[in-house]
C-alpha positions, 0 to 999 in steps of 0.5 A: 494530469493535464486537466488538473489545476495547479493547486491539484498538481501541487497537492498531488506532488506532496501526497506522492512525497508522503507515499514514498516516505511511508512505503520505504520507511514502514514497508507498507502504506504507499496506497493505504496512507495516501489513497484517501488524500488523492481521492479528495484531489481527484475522485477516481481510484482507477486514475491513481492506482496504476501510478501507485502500482508502477511506483511500488514496482520500481521502489520495492524492487530497488530496495530489495535488490540493494538489501540483498546485495548488502546481505551477500557482502556481509554475515547478516541474516537474509532480508526476505522470508521466501517461505512466507512469500510462497505461503501467502501467494498460494492463498492470495492469487485467486482472490486478488484476481477477483478483486481486480475484476471488481475494481473494473466493474463496480461503479466509482462511487461505490468503490470510493465509499468502500475505500473510505469505509475500509480506511476508517476501520483501519484508522480506528484500530490504530487510534485504539492501539489494537491492530488486527492480529492472527493467532491460527492458520484458519485466521491466517487464511481468512485474513489473506483471502480478504486482504487479497480481494481488497488489494485487488480493488484498491491496494489497501489490504496491507494491515490484514497481511501484516496481521498474518506476517507478524506470526511468521517473519522476524522484524529484520525481514519485515519490510523486504518480505512485504515488498516482494509480496507487494511486487508480485501482487501489484504486477498481477494488478498491472497486467490485468489493467493492461489486458483490460485496456486501462490507461496505466498512466505511465507518463503521469507516473514518470512525472510524479516519480521524483516526488515519490523518490524524495519521500523514498529517500527520506523514509529509507534513511529513517527506516531503522529508527522507525523500527526501533522507536515506539511507533504507537503515537505515530500510528494513533495520530495518523489514525485520526488524520485518516479517519477525518479524511475518510469522513470528508471523502464520504461527505464529498462523495454523497454531498 
């Protein structure tokens, strides 16, 4: 971030606090709910995606290990649905790799436009209070394939995976099961980055780690409250913010 202004650096730090909060508080959204803001600061997804990926590997792994240790010392039910993890990965691996190739080959302007349009679509589903759902195995497969490709290009396939996960996993398994799935998929993405000689921004990831850690700590403390409360108002407000951000981003891309 040596080429960033102080304002860009400060805004980036704030966005990564938010990133850590939503990731640990909700179990998803570390990229979905932050990437549009980051692209307004610096319009190159290949710069930010490795940083988000490295943070996800660190915090998702830390959260799952801590939860499993607690579970081993108590009579609580398991926190990871391994059957769903295997089911999803068998479907998602190949389209995930195809998505990573697309990210590396497609023009930045096209990728930014696709990201903003996808987020705008997600935003509308949150605003109207009708997130996507799956009711059959065929729809499961379709959503997971599309989610894997989107995740390969931009790490924002979470809502499609959640539409499937809601049919298969219990609420107390939700966050950690998704974290294990994200961990594997993001590991594939980072490996592909290294093979393709893409800068994974390790130093910038370390610089921004304390900001994400602060958000992670806050989100972890509020995780159970967020699960118990009616979150429709939160998602509706977030939907409007993301929709406005997407329109600003599209205007900035073509303006």
